[in-house]
Structure formats: structure tokens, C-alpha cells
N, C-alpha and C positions, 0 to 999 in steps of 0.2 A: 916731320917724317911720319909720326904716328897718325896724323890726320890723313895723309896720303894713303897709308895702309888701310885705314878704315874705309875710305872712299873706294879703293880698289876691291876690298872684300865685299862691300855693299853692292857694287856693280856686278861682281861675280855671283853673289847670292841671288840678285834679281834675275840675272841671265840664266842661272841654273833653274830657278823656279819657272821662268818662262819656257825653257826647254822642256822641262818635265811636264808642264801643262800641255804643250804641243804634242809631246811624245805619247801621251795618254788621251789625246783628244779624238773625237769621232773622225775628224778630217784626216788625221795621221793613220788611223786604222783603215779608212777607206783607201787612202793612198797605198798603203802596204798590200791590201787585198788586190788592188788593181795591178800592182807590180807582180804579185804572185801569179795572177791569172795570165798576164802577158808572158811571163816566163814559162808557165805550163803550156800555153798555146804554142809558143815557139818551139818547145821540146816535144810536142805531141806527135808520136809516130803513127797514130792510128788514122785510118782513112786512106782513100785511094787518090791517085793523081787525076782521075777522071770520075765523074758520077757513076758511070757503069762499073768501074773497078770497086768503088765503095759498096755499091749494091751487091756485087759478087762476093766481096769479103764478108759482108753481113750475112748473106745466105750461107756461105761456107761455115761461119762460126755457129749459126743456128743448127745446121745439119750435124755438127759435131756435138751439139748440146752445150756449147760453151757460152753461157749467157753473159758471163763477165766480159768476155772478149766482144761479143755482139754489141753490148751496151757501149763499148768504147768507140763505135762508129757513129754514135750520136754526138751532137755538140756537147762540150764539157758540162755545161750547166744542167744537162739532163742525165748525166751518167748515173747518179745514185738512184734516181727515180726509175730509169729504164732498166737498170740492173735488177731492181726489186720486181718490176712488172714482168720482165722476162723470166726471172726465177720462179715467180708464181705461175706463169704460163707453162713453164717446164714441169712443175709439180703437178699441174692439172692435165698434162699430156697434150698441150696445145701447140708445141713448137712445130710439129709436123704440119699442122694446119697453116701456121704462119709462113713456113717455108713454101708451102704450096701456093699461097696467095702471092707472096713477094716474088716467087719465081715466075709468075705469070705477067709480071710487069713488062709492058712493051717498051719500045724506044721512048726515051724521055725527050723533053724539050725545055729550053732555057727561056726565061722571060726577060724583059728589059732591065730588070734589076740584077740579073745574073743568077737568080735562084733557078734550080733545075728541078723539074717535076717528072716523076714516073707515075703511071697509073695502070690499073687493070680495066678490062672492058666493063666490069660490074661496079666501077667507081671507087675502088680502094686506091689510095694514093700515098705517095712518099715525096717529101720535099727535101732537097739537099742544098747546102750552101758551101761555098769555098771559103775557108778561113783565110784571113789576111795574113796571119802570122806564119803558118806552116804551108799554106797553099793547098792543104789537103781538103778533099770534099768530105763533108760530114752530114749525117742525117739530122735535119731540124725537126721534121714532123713525120709521123707514120700513122 
């Protein structure tokens, strides 16, 4: 009986060590980060149901001076960068210029990959994509 107990405890210890190694491994961290991003994308309320709606929501947020909200219309990976860029633009008094440029965007067009493009006559452009999770349109490039 004592030998069986020792074998069971040994197997339990080995399993526990393997579990802890996996739990703190780069693979597990990557898996958890991917799960977090999927959850955030599924719950992301920002963006329009059409590219045009997202463009208008973005313009409205800029007109109000709400750079935090405006940045939420970008793909999630760019939120922090765009929040900072828009905040700096606001401090420098450039939001009105950006609103003027973005408001001049003509009708957009979709390419074969499903990406949607808006542009102005002078070459300024915006690229939007539709997220697979929430089906919302988000700004990928500006």
C-alpha cells in the first residue's frame, strides 16, 4: 500500500510540475492573449454597420473633440497609438483640419478582399475593414 501511495504521489507531482510549466509558458500566454482579443472583438460596440456609418461616427467624435471616442473607430490594435496621435493633434489645434479633410471624402469603393477605401480628390485616403467577430466596420489606415 505504501508503494502505491508513493507512485500516486509521484505521478501527481510530475503532473503538477508539467501543468505549472505549461501555465507559465510563452505558448500559454499567447493562447490567453488570443482568447482575450477574441472576447474584446466580440464585445466591441464601436464602429458602424457600414463603412459610411463608421466614417460619420468618426467625424462626429472629432467635431466634439472626443479623441478617445474617435480612436475607438480604429481597429483595436491601433487604439492606444491613435488615441495619443489624436490627443496631440487636438493639443496642436489640428482636429478641425482633420475634420475638414475627412469630411471631403467621396463615396468609397470595396476591393476584392472586402477592404473599403475612401479618398479625397487630393489623394488623402482612409481604409476600413469589417471585423469578423462583431461585423462592425473599423478604420485600418488613415
